[in-house]
N, C-alpha and C positions, 0 to 999 in steps of 0.2 A: 321311697316316697310314703309319707303318712297321709293316707286317704280315709275319710270318714263317709260312710253311707248313712243316711237318715231315712228310715222307712216311716212315712207320714201317712197314717191311717185315721187320725183323730181330726175330724172336721170342726171341732170346737174353736171358735174364733179366738178366745183368750189363749188357749194352748198354742194355737197356730202363730199368733202374733208374739207372745211372750216367751215361747220356748223355741219352736221350730225355726221361724224366721230370724229371731233375735240371735240364737246361738249359731246358726249356719252363717249368717252375714258377719257377725263379729269374729267367727273363727277364721274367715278369709281376711277380713280387714286387719286382724291382729296377728296373723300367721300361726294360729294355734294348730291348724292342719294345713298341709300342702294343697289339698283339694277336698271339697265337700260336694257330695251328690245327694239331692233330696229325691226320693222315690215316692211318687204320688200313687196311692193305692186305695181302693174302696171309696167310701163316701167323700173323701177328700177331692176326688176328681170332680164331682158335682159342685162342691164348694168353690173350687178354683175357677170353674167355668162360669159361675153365677155371681161371685162376690167381687166387686170392683176394688175394694180396699185390699183384699189379699192379692189381687192381680198387681196392684201397685207395689206391694211389699215383695212380691216375686221378682218384679222388674228391678227393684233396688238390690235384691240379693244377687240377681244375675249380674248386675253392674259391678258388684263386689267380687264376682268370680264363682259364685255358687252355680253348680250345674243342676238341672232338673230333668227328670225322666218320669214317665207315667206308664202304668199298666194299660195296655191297649184294650184288654177285655173290659176292664172297669170303665175306661173312657168311652168306649162304644156303647156299653150297656146303659150308661148314665147320660148319654148324649153330650159328652164333653170333649170328644176327640178333636173336632175342628177348632174349637175355642182354644184348647191347650196348644195345639200346633201353631195357631196364630200368635200365641204368646211366646213362641220360641221354645216350647217344651217338647222334648223328644217323647214320642209315644211308641212303645215297643212291647212285645211279649216279655213279661218279667219273671215267669215261673222258673226257667232254667238259670238266669242270672242270679236271682235271689237264692236259689238252692246252692249255687256256687259260693256266694258270699257266706251263707250259713255254714257251709262245709269247710270254709277257710278260717284263717285267723284275722281276716280283714274286719275292722270294727264296724258294727251295725248298731245304731241307736234306733229304737223303735218307739214311736210316739203315736 
């Protein structure tokens, strides 16, 4: 299975809309990858919790099959955990899973 992880740490709206969401969604719609997971980390957690436009884009990406997961520490520290869970985003400790990805040959795109 060809699986892509996208580590999304850049809360810039233009980058978020025109790279992260666009590439992840189109990857699933066009079969470029079998699965795509976006990992929300850092300032992006606050951005996702507060911006309705990115929330809409996340729902569209989910509809296309993109999976979302967020760092629980970031979500809690930035007051975003409940909002992300309400959006259907998995919120978990990401230290060990990220280390596993980095130690493997699994593709990781960092934005």
